[in-house]
N, C-alpha and C positions, 0 to 999 in steps of 0.2 A: 188807724188804719183802715186802708178803702176799704170799701164794701166787694166783697167774692162776686164774680162773674156769675149769671144768673146762670140756671140751667136751663139747658138747650136739649130738646128731644132731638135724636139722630134724624130725623127731616131737617128741622130747624138746620143741626150741623153742619149739612153736606150743603142747605142752602146757602148758607154762610160764606163757606167754601167756595163756593161756584160765584160767589156777589163778588169775593175778592180777585176774581181771575183763573182760578183750578179749574180747568176743563173736567170734565164728566162725560164720557161716553155711554154708559150702563147705573143708569142710578139706581137700579135694585140690586146690583154687584156691590156699589160702592156702598148703600144702608148696610147690605150682607157684614163689609170689613168694618164699617163703625162698629157696629153693635157685635162682632168677634173679638174686635183688636183691641176698640176705643180710639178715640179719637184724641187723646195726649198720647199714648205711643204711637202712631201713627204721625202725628205732628213734630216728633223729632225728626222723622226723615222729611218731609214735605217742608221743614226749615231751610231746608236749602234751598230752596224754592223762590224763595222769597225774595221779594225788590228789597236791594238797598239805598239807603239815604247818602245826597252828597260826603263827600268826607268831610268829617268833622275835628276842628281844631281847638281844645280846648285854651285859653287864654290863662297868664299867672298872674299871680295875686294883682299884680301892679295891673293887669289888663294889656298885656304885652304879647308879644308871640314869643314862648318858650325856643332856647335854640335845638333843644332834641322834639322835634314833634312827631307823636302818634296817631297818623290817623287813624281813624276810626268811624267804620258804615254802622249805622243804624238799621236792624230786619225792619220793614212796612211790613203792614197786614197785607196789602196787596201781592200778585203772584206775578214771576214772569214770564212772557209773555210764551206759549207753546209749553207748559206746566201741565201734567196731566194726574189727577188723582191714582193713576194706572202707576204712572211713574213710582208715589212713593209708596205704592205696595209692590212693587218691583225691588227697589231697592230696600223695605222693611224685609222683603224674604230673602235676597242678598247676603240681609247681615244676619240674620236670623243660621241660617246655615251656615257663614262664619264663624258664629260664636259654638259655632255645633262641634265642627272640626277642631276650633281652638280648646274645646273641653275634654274632645275624644285624647290629643296631644297632650294635656297638661294632666291627665290621669296618669299614664307613663310615666311621665316626668319625674311626679309627685310621688309615685312608690320607688321609683329607682332612688328620689333622693332620700327616702325614710330608709332606706336598705345602707346608704351612704355616712349617712349622719349617726346611724345606733351602730352602724359596724364600728367605723372611726374611734366615737365618742365610749362606746360596750367595750372596747379595746383596753381603755385607761381605768376604765371602771364600770360592772353592770350597772350602776346606781349614777354615774358620772353627771345626768342633767340635771341633778339635785346641789351637787356640790362646786362652792360659789369659786373653789381653786380651781378648778380644772375647767375654767370659762374666763372671760376676757373683764378682765377689772371693771371697766366703763359697764359692764352689761351687770355684772354680778354683785360690787361692791360701793360703786358710786349713787348718791343718794337724790332721787329726784329731789328737788326745791321745794317742789308743789305738793306732794303726797307723803315725804318722808321715809320713800321705800326704794328698793331699786328696781328695775327692769326685771331682772330676774324672779323676784318677788310676784312681780302683777304676773310674769309668764308661767310660774308657777299655780298661781291662785287659778289659768284660763284651761291647765294641765288638768287641776284637779277635780273641775266642772267636769271635765271630757270623758274623765275616769270613773265620776262619779255618777255621770248619767249615761253609761254606753251600757249596753244592751247585748251585747258579741259573749258570745259564751267562751272564745276564750277567755277575757277577762275575769269572767266568772271562775271561771277553771281556775286559772292564776292566782286570784285573791285568794280562794278553798285552798289550795293546795299548800302556797307560798307566803300568803297574805302580801300587804303592802309594805314598800313600794313595790309596782313592778320593773324586774330590768328593764332597762332603755328599748331593747330590742322586741320587748311586747308593747309598753306602753307607746310608742311610736306609731303603733297600728291606729290608734285613735285620734292622732293629729291631724287636724286640716291644717290645709297647705301654709296659712296664716302660722298658725303655732310651729310649723317645720320652720320657715323662712325665717320665723323672729328668734330660735332658737340658734339659727346657724349664724345668725348676724350676732350673736351674744358666745361665739365660740372663741378660742382663743385663734392667732392669726395661725400657727403654726398648723391646727388642725383644718383651719380653712383651708390652709393651701393644697393640704394633701386632695381635699375632695374637689377644689378647684382644678387641681391639674390634671385630674382623671376626665376633665371634660374640656381639657385645651387652655385653660386657663390657670396664668400662673397667678395671679391677685384674686386671694381669698376675697378682699375687701370688694371688688369690681364683681366677683360672682354674689355676694352678700346682696347686691343693689339689682341684680338680674333679678334673683329668689324674690326681692322685695317688688317687684315691679309686675312680676308673675303671678304674684298673688293681688295685685289690683287688678289685673287683666282677669284672673278667675273671677273675682268676687262684680265684676262688670259681668262678664257672663251669664256666671250664676242666677244671678237677677234678673237678667234679659235686657241687659241696657243697649243702648246703640251703641255699638262698637267702630263700623268702618271709618267716620270722621274723628273720635273721640280724641279730645285732647289727651294727651296721658301726663297726669299727674306725677306721679312717681316710678321719674325717668332713669332707663338703667345708664349707668358708665358704663363704656367703652374702655377697650384692650385696644395695644397697638395695631396699626396695622400689618408689621412685621408679626404679630404674633396671632390673629387673624386677619386674611386677606377681605373679606366680604364687609368689614367695618369703614373700608372706603369708601363704601357707597354712602357712607353716615357723614363722614367727617365735613364740618364747616356747615352743615344742614339744619339747622334749628327747627323748619318745617318736618323734616323727615323724623329729627331727635323726639318729637315730639308727637307719635302719630305711630298707629297700631304696627305697619308695617314691620317696623324695627325689631317688636315684639316678638313677629311673626318670624322673623330671621333666625330671631333669637331661642326660638321653640324648636325650630329646623336642625341648628347647630347642635342642639341638646338631643334631639333626635336620635342625629348621626352619632349618635357616644350610646344613649338607651337601646336601640333598636332600628341598627345600620341596614336593615333591610325592610323597614317598614313603608307604607304606599304613603302616608301622608304626605312628603314633598311634595309628588307628584297630585295628591288627590288636594290639595293646597292651590296650587298652582293653576289647578282646572277651575277652580271654584273662583281666583279672582280675576281669572279670564276671562267668565261670565260673568262681569260686572254691567250691571243696564248700561245702556247705550242711550247715556244722558249729554253727550258733548256739546248739544244746542242749549244746554243749560249750564252748561262752562264745569261739569262734573264727573270726574273720569279717579281712578286709583292715585292721582295725587293728592285728590284728601285723603287716603289712606298713607303719604309717607311714601308713597313707592316713585324709588328715583327712576331717571330715566336710563333702560338698556336692565332693569331686573328682571326680566323673563331669563335673559342668557345669564345673568349673576345668580341666578336660583338653582 
């Protein structure tokens, strides 16, 4: 294990950035940002300003160049000409405001989905979330070979934790008056987005389709991947993670263009499918159902148009996966 990097004062941190080529016009202001935001968090934004090595090509075991070459450029310590400390701060502020808008929309979507799931399953049984026969076999009966239990079992453990530590008055009232378990329309109010999306993924296809159809998506399994991706997005935002150019690990599946015309913007574009603009488009679509009068689409469009002017560094909305002509399509 290599030795950890040595501790540096804020002044030393700034001096190191300057030595590597990051321009600083106001030293006191830059030090203030380092003290309030932190070097490591800001480094996620000035990382995009760093010089890159020449393309590297790894040879195969025989020392020959492989048929399929994935060229890779390594980020160097030095910064591109023209990069400034303020550029990084501007990008950080843009990203922060972007996350706040995303969280605002996801709250509305989460609340609406709680109603959808609890209403659809509650119609079958008020305790449907407990009953394996009312859920998909893969979720409720198939055992994990490593743990020996079902995904439903794991989900119930998380559900029990949420109920057990809840301080909500409605939980206390229902427990004292009716006892446990709680009816699904009560229990769902303590679920977080992850718990909700996991249960949706474990529902039978017939019930998934009913809910998905309400959002203009015919296939509930496709819709399940949307919720999984939005849960990933929510976790990034809730933990104040960098969002604007993040590679989306949990990518959603897309229906056909015949079903949703905006899908055409992303077809065949692997970069766009792996960036957050696609998830912003999915959020816009869901909000058109949850609250078609919402001003969120306009506010998000204005936020995207306020992306810092970093064209001289080769940075723009393409890094977010925004396709050409996105404004007209939005």
